[in-house]
TORPA-4810 file (N, C-alpha, C, O; in nm, 3 decimals):
<nodes>
NODE_1_-2.355_13.152_3.318_-2.215_13.119_3.209_-2.055_13.095_3.245_-1.964_13.047_3.177_M
NODE_2_-2.058_13.139_3.355_-1.898_13.157_3.449_-1.920_13.040_3.514_-1.814_12.978_3.515_K
NODE_3_-2.037_12.959_3.587_-2.051_12.824_3.613_-2.030_12.697_3.510_-1.975_12.590_3.537_K
NODE_4_-2.088_12.736_3.385_-2.095_12.590_3.264_-1.951_12.619_3.227_-1.897_12.516_3.188_V
NODE_5_-1.863_12.734_3.225_-1.732_12.728_3.186_-1.591_12.694_3.284_-1.473_12.692_3.248_F
NODE_6_-1.649_12.669_3.421_-1.570_12.611_3.573_-1.607_12.483_3.543_-1.510_12.408_3.560_T
NODE_7_-1.759_12.393_3.483_-1.773_12.268_3.493_-1.653_12.207_3.380_-1.577_12.110_3.393_V
NODE_8_-1.668_12.303_3.265_-1.623_12.236_3.175_-1.429_12.230_3.191_-1.357_12.132_3.178_F
NODE_9_-1.407_12.311_3.209_-1.225_12.304_3.299_-1.234_12.187_3.373_-1.171_12.082_3.354_I
NODE_10_-1.340_12.217_3.482_-1.289_12.151_3.577_-1.268_11.940_3.512_-1.179_11.859_3.542_A
NODE_11_-1.386_11.924_3.425_-1.386_11.860_3.360_-1.319_11.754_3.273_-1.303_11.633_3.259_L
NODE_12_-1.291_11.875_3.223_-1.116_11.826_3.131_-0.989_11.814_3.169_-0.899_11.747_3.118_V
NODE_13_-0.988_11.891_3.273_-0.875_11.863_3.371_-0.888_11.753_3.447_-0.786_11.709_3.499_A
NODE_14_-1.006_11.690_3.469_-1.001_11.506_3.538_-0.954_11.407_3.430_-0.869_11.320_3.452_V
NODE_15_-1.017_11.425_3.307_-1.044_11.331_3.170_-0.844_11.348_3.154_-0.788_11.238_3.152_I
NODE_16_-0.772_11.444_3.146_-0.634_11.486_3.133_-0.566_11.379_3.215_-0.495_11.285_3.179_I
NODE_17_-0.622_11.434_3.379_-0.564_11.333_3.481_-0.582_11.192_3.428_-0.492_11.112_3.402_T
NODE_18_-0.683_11.178_3.418_-0.693_11.024_3.447_-0.639_10.940_3.310_-0.628_10.817_3.314_T
NODE_19_-0.603_11.026_3.178_-0.523_11.003_3.057_-0.411_10.899_3.133_-0.384_10.780_3.145_E
NODE_20_-0.360_11.047_3.179_-0.210_11.098_3.216_-0.118_10.958_3.281_-0.026_10.895_3.230_T
NODE_21_-0.201_10.941_3.437_-0.205_10.892_3.529_-0.281_10.744_3.532_-0.249_10.657_3.612_F
NODE_22_-0.367_10.732_3.450_-0.440_10.588_3.452_-0.361_10.488_3.425_-0.269_10.483_3.344_G
NODE_23_-0.412_10.385_3.518_-0.385_10.204_3.524_-0.389_10.150_3.396_-0.492_10.194_3.345_Q
NODE_24_-0.328_10.075_3.315_-0.387_9.918_3.239_-0.449_9.864_3.286_-0.377_9.804_3.365_N
NODE_25_-0.565_9.826_3.304_-0.604_9.699_3.407_-0.620_9.597_3.263_-0.639_9.628_3.145_F
NODE_26_-0.601_9.454_3.333_-0.666_9.362_3.269_-0.758_9.261_3.325_-0.718_9.181_3.410_V
NODE_27_-0.850_9.260_3.292_-0.998_9.218_3.366_-1.020_9.085_3.368_-1.077_9.053_3.263_H
NODE_28_-1.000_8.986_3.444_-1.027_8.865_3.443_-1.162_8.828_3.548_-1.181_8.891_3.652_V
NODE_29_-1.273_8.686_3.488_-1.333_8.646_3.640_-1.314_8.489_3.615_-1.222_8.423_3.566_N
NODE_30_-1.419_8.460_3.661_-1.459_8.270_3.679_-1.439_8.228_3.549_-1.386_8.117_3.543_K
NODE_31_-1.462_8.280_3.442_-1.468_8.191_3.303_-1.331_8.211_3.242_-1.298_8.150_3.140_T
NODE_32_-1.233_8.316_3.316_-1.102_8.286_3.254_-1.013_8.206_3.334_-0.890_8.209_3.333_N
NODE_33_-1.109_8.117_3.423_-0.975_8.001_3.501_-0.925_7.902_3.428_-1.003_7.847_3.350_A
NODE_34_-0.809_7.863_3.432_-0.743_7.816_3.353_-0.659_7.852_3.204_-0.618_7.780_3.113_G
NODE_35_-0.656_7.963_3.223_-0.648_8.032_3.045_-0.512_8.087_3.151_-0.509_8.076_3.273_Q
NODE_36_-0.391_8.157_3.050_-0.280_8.214_3.043_-0.271_8.326_3.045_-0.250_8.347_2.926_V
NODE_37_-0.271_8.471_3.117_-0.312_8.524_3.109_-0.143_8.676_3.092_-0.058_8.669_3.181_I
NODE_38_-0.131_8.746_3.022_0.002_8.778_2.991_-0.040_8.919_3.064_-0.154_8.962_3.080_S
NODE_39_0.121_8.996_3.116_0.121_9.108_3.198_0.250_9.214_3.127_0.373_9.211_3.120_L
NODE_40_0.147_9.299_3.085_0.315_9.380_3.060_0.355_9.434_3.173_0.300_9.402_3.278_S
NODE_41_0.468_9.535_3.171_0.507_9.596_3.321_0.431_9.696_3.353_0.443_9.744_3.466_S
NODE_42_0.351_9.741_3.277_0.273_9.870_3.319_0.118_9.833_3.327_0.032_9.920_3.332_D
NODE_43_0.099_9.737_3.328_-0.047_9.650_3.359_-0.045_9.598_3.511_0.055_9.562_3.572_Q
NODE_44_-0.207_9.604_3.568_-0.243_9.558_3.634_-0.333_9.415_3.610_-0.418_9.398_3.523_V
NODE_45_-0.306_9.356_3.673_-0.432_9.220_3.714_-0.528_9.223_3.779_-0.516_9.203_3.900_L
NODE_46_-0.645_9.248_3.727_-0.744_9.273_3.815_-0.902_9.151_3.852_-1.015_9.153_3.802_E
NODE_47_-0.861_9.088_3.923_-0.967_8.929_3.948_-1.112_8.973_3.990_-1.124_9.040_4.093_I
NODE_48_-1.203_8.944_3.929_-1.324_8.999_3.983_-1.452_8.869_4.005_-1.534_8.838_3.918_N
NODE_49_-1.444_8.826_4.100_-1.475_8.686_4.163_-1.631_8.740_4.230_-1.657_8.852_4.274_L
NODE_50_-1.717_8.627_4.221_-1.881_8.642_4.273_-1.823_8.569_4.432_-1.742_8.480_4.456_P
NODE_51_-1.921_8.668_4.530_-1.874_8.609_4.689_-2.029_8.601_4.771_-2.119_8.570_4.693_E
NODE_52_-2.061_8.617_4.875_-2.102_8.661_4.975_-2.056_8.619_5.083_-2.032_8.505_5.122_I
NODE_53_-2.041_8.773_5.152_-1.951_8.760_5.250_-1.996_8.722_5.397_-1.928_8.689_5.494_P
NODE_54_-2.158_8.742_5.378_-2.222_8.701_5.532_-2.212_8.542_5.541_-2.247_8.484_5.643_S
NODE_55_-2.160_8.471_5.426_-2.134_8.310_5.423_-2.002_8.293_5.509_-1.979_8.179_5.548_S
NODE_56_-1.895_8.412_5.549_-1.783_8.350_5.584_-1.694_8.305_5.515_-1.591_8.258_5.563_G
NODE_57_-1.711_8.308_5.431_-1.614_8.230_5.301_-1.577_8.307_5.215_-1.671_8.353_5.149_Y
NODE_58_-1.452_8.352_5.179_-1.378_8.487_5.126_-1.241_8.403_5.025_-1.164_8.311_5.048_T
NODE_59_-1.258_8.467_4.941_-1.139_8.444_4.799_-0.977_8.474_4.857_-0.916_8.581_4.858_W
NODE_60_-0.933_8.339_4.902_-0.809_8.348_4.922_-0.672_8.276_4.825_-0.712_8.204_4.734_C
NODE_61_-0.539_8.289_4.836_-0.425_8.219_4.778_-0.429_8.078_4.845_-0.417_8.050_4.964_E
NODE_62_-0.455_7.975_4.711_-0.451_7.835_4.794_-0.318_7.831_4.770_-0.254_7.887_4.681_A
NODE_63_-0.260_7.712_4.917_-0.141_7.707_4.963_-0.156_7.544_4.885_-0.240_7.454_4.886_N
NODE_64_0.000_7.569_4.809_0.050_7.431_4.769_0.161_7.390_4.789_0.261_7.443_4.741_S
NODE_65_0.163_7.268_4.877_0.312_7.187_4.930_0.410_7.168_4.827_0.514_7.104_4.845_S
NODE_66_0.367_7.240_4.684_0.488_7.266_4.609_0.582_7.377_4.607_0.697_7.389_4.566_L
NODE_67_0.450_7.502_4.697_0.533_7.582_4.663_0.702_7.619_4.767_0.711_7.561_4.875_D
NODE_68_0.769_7.673_4.743_0.838_7.701_4.810_0.869_7.838_4.827_0.899_7.913_4.734_D
NODE_69_0.857_7.881_4.985_0.813_8.022_5.035_0.971_8.106_5.020_0.957_8.227_5.041_K
NODE_70_1.095_8.071_4.992_1.187_8.201_4.959_1.237_8.157_4.775_1.349_8.137_4.730_T
NODE_71_1.088_8.155_4.698_1.122_8.166_4.579_1.044_8.282_4.543_0.947_8.325_4.605_A
NODE_72_1.092_8.329_4.441_1.013_8.448_4.414_0.868_8.420_4.330_0.827_8.316_4.278_S
NODE_73_0.812_8.549_4.338_0.691_8.501_4.270_0.689_8.648_4.164_0.721_8.763_4.195_K
NODE_74_0.638_8.596_4.026_0.638_8.718_3.915_0.540_8.816_3.964_0.539_8.937_3.946_T
NODE_75_0.435_8.721_4.048_0.307_8.882_4.022_0.293_8.888_4.217_0.282_8.790_4.292_I
NODE_76_0.296_8.982_4.242_0.237_9.029_4.384_0.081_9.074_4.428_0.012_9.099_4.329_I
NODE_77_0.044_9.083_4.497_-0.104_9.082_4.527_-0.090_9.309_4.577_-0.020_9.355_4.668_R
NODE_78_-0.146_9.361_4.516_-0.135_9.559_4.564_-0.315_9.580_4.615_-0.430_9.566_4.571_I
NODE_79_-0.225_9.630_4.758_-0.402_9.700_4.788_-0.451_9.626_4.838_-0.401_9.514_4.852_G
NODE_80_-0.588_9.666_4.891_-0.707_9.597_4.996_-0.800_9.533_4.865_-0.815_9.576_4.751_E
NODE_81_-0.838_9.446_4.914_-0.997_9.357_4.813_-1.062_9.467_4.857_-1.051_9.523_4.966_N
NODE_82_-1.162_9.506_4.726_-1.226_9.550_4.716_-1.368_9.477_4.705_-1.342_9.370_4.649_D
NODE_83_-1.519_9.483_4.733_-1.630_9.396_4.715_-1.694_9.548_4.715_-1.683_9.641_4.795_F
NODE_84_-1.790_9.524_4.551_-1.865_9.621_4.529_-2.030_9.515_4.572_-2.033_9.402_4.524_I
NODE_85_-2.096_9.541_4.620_-2.217_9.480_4.669_-2.284_9.472_4.531_-2.222_9.521_4.437_E
NODE_86_-2.442_9.400_4.501_-2.506_9.328_4.416_-2.672_9.422_4.549_-2.716_9.390_4.659_N
NODE_87_-2.705_9.534_4.456_-2.807_9.616_4.525_-2.950_9.532_4.552_-3.024_9.546_4.650_P
NODE_88_-2.971_9.429_4.425_-3.054_9.352_4.459_-3.087_9.184_4.540_-3.158_9.085_4.521_L
NODE_89_-3.019_9.217_4.603_-2.932_9.063_4.673_-2.993_9.109_4.806_-3.008_9.227_4.838_S
NODE_90_-3.022_9.020_4.870_-3.028_9.024_5.038_-3.151_9.049_5.061_-3.230_9.088_4.975_G
NODE_91_-3.186_9.022_5.224_-3.296_8.971_5.253_-3.317_9.133_5.365_-3.215_9.173_5.422_K
NODE_92_-3.431_9.201_5.383_-3.402_9.264_5.487_-3.502_9.219_5.612_-3.617_9.174_5.606_L
NODE_93_-3.422_9.245_5.723_-3.425_9.217_5.843_-3.424_9.305_5.947_-3.333_9.388_5.941_I
NODE_94_-3.495_9.313_6.037_-3.507_9.424_6.106_-3.406_9.530_6.052_-3.290_9.554_6.082_K
NODE_95_-3.522_9.603_5.928_-3.432_9.714_5.885_-3.286_9.697_5.841_-3.221_9.802_5.836_N
NODE_96_-3.230_9.596_5.810_-3.164_9.559_5.776_-3.094_9.518_5.667_-3.097_9.396_5.687_K
NODE_97_-3.042_9.531_5.579_-3.008_9.404_5.462_-2.920_9.340_5.484_-2.809_9.374_5.526_L
NODE_98_-2.959_9.239_5.459_-2.824_9.107_5.490_-2.806_9.030_5.392_-2.878_9.031_5.292_V
NODE_99_-2.687_8.938_5.412_-2.694_8.815_5.278_-2.645_8.894_5.144_-2.668_8.829_5.042_G
NODE_100_-2.601_8.987_5.128_-2.609_9.024_5.011_-2.480_8.998_4.944_-2.372_9.015_5.000_Q
NODE_101_-2.494_8.955_4.822_-2.411_8.902_4.691_-2.343_9.011_4.604_-2.394_9.120_4.575_S
NODE_102_-2.225_8.968_4.567_-2.133_9.091_4.510_-2.044_9.057_4.462_-2.032_8.947_4.407_G
NODE_103_-1.957_9.144_4.470_-1.807_9.081_4.347_-1.654_9.163_4.427_-1.614_9.278_4.445_T
NODE_104_-1.599_8.998_4.462_-1.494_9.031_4.521_-1.352_9.121_4.419_-1.271_9.029_4.411_R
NODE_105_-1.304_9.211_4.365_-1.229_9.252_4.349_-1.092_9.223_4.374_-1.072_9.242_4.494_I
NODE_106_-0.993_9.186_4.319_-0.824_9.131_4.377_-0.725_9.195_4.271_-0.745_9.173_4.151_I
NODE_107_-0.649_9.252_4.300_-0.542_9.329_4.192_-0.409_9.290_4.207_-0.357_9.331_4.311_R
NODE_108_-0.315_9.202_4.109_-0.197_9.186_4.085_-0.121_9.245_4.039_-0.158_9.295_3.933_Y
NODE_109_0.029_9.278_4.083_0.114_9.335_3.938_0.178_9.281_3.905_0.116_9.174_3.911_V
NODE_110_0.322_9.244_3.844_0.405_9.172_3.795_0.528_9.259_3.876_0.520_9.375_3.916_G
NODE_111_0.616_9.188_3.886_0.690_9.176_3.981_0.836_9.177_3.887_0.903_9.279_3.873_T
NODE_112_0.877_9.024_3.819_0.933_8.996_3.732_0.930_8.873_3.617_0.841_8.788_3.611_L
NODE_113_0.994_8.878_3.569_0.948_8.809_3.355_0.988_8.646_3.439_1.079_8.601_3.508_T
NODE_114_0.873_8.604_3.388_0.799_8.440_3.402_0.684_8.424_3.393_0.604_8.485_3.322_G
NODE_115_0.658_8.298_3.504_0.542_8.255_3.490_0.501_8.229_3.644_0.578_8.229_3.741_T
NODE_116_0.375_8.210_3.644_0.313_8.201_3.792_0.171_8.196_3.799_0.087_8.283_3.776_T
NODE_117_0.159_8.044_3.847_-0.004_7.959_3.887_-0.041_8.042_3.984_0.005_8.074_4.094_E
NODE_118_-0.123_8.066_3.927_-0.231_8.115_4.034_-0.347_8.091_4.138_-0.459_8.136_4.114_L
NODE_119_-0.331_8.049_4.205_-0.492_7.920_4.246_-0.575_7.989_4.338_-0.515_8.018_4.441_K
NODE_120_-0.684_8.023_4.334_-0.728_8.122_4.460_-0.860_8.002_4.458_-0.895_7.914_4.379_L
NODE_121_-0.901_8.046_4.569_-1.011_7.903_4.627_-1.044_7.977_4.727_-0.975_8.055_4.793_E
NODE_122_-1.217_7.932_4.739_-1.300_8.009_4.846_-1.327_7.955_4.906_-1.396_7.856_4.882_L
NODE_123_-1.266_8.006_5.071_-1.257_7.940_5.169_-1.288_8.020_5.300_-1.357_8.121_5.294_R
NODE_124_-1.238_7.973_5.420_-1.287_8.044_5.567_-1.127_8.111_5.535_-1.046_8.044_5.472_R
NODE_125_-1.098_8.222_5.575_-0.947_8.252_5.648_-0.910_8.220_5.734_-0.797_8.253_5.770_P
</nodes>
């Protein structure tokens, strides 16, 4: 009975912690291209894009000649990009799985009030 109670208390503690300190994520993907996405100050923009890392191409912000490097952006990238592999993709070569596809996750938060046009392109870094 003590083991069941301990697990239950731990589960309740995790739920309370998640509710208290959790982030409010706005999830978007390739189908949202061209849309206007609004963020409040407590939200994180999470962009999910398909990628095959072994191709040498990754999602990067597009450089625009109109961008002024001194201008402030209303959003900034946070943390490291995450990659979630698709376990059903790739080929088994010499006991190693190569060429797996998956989803690249990129996160941004708002810094200022305003509008920013975010352009991402799949290219070699």
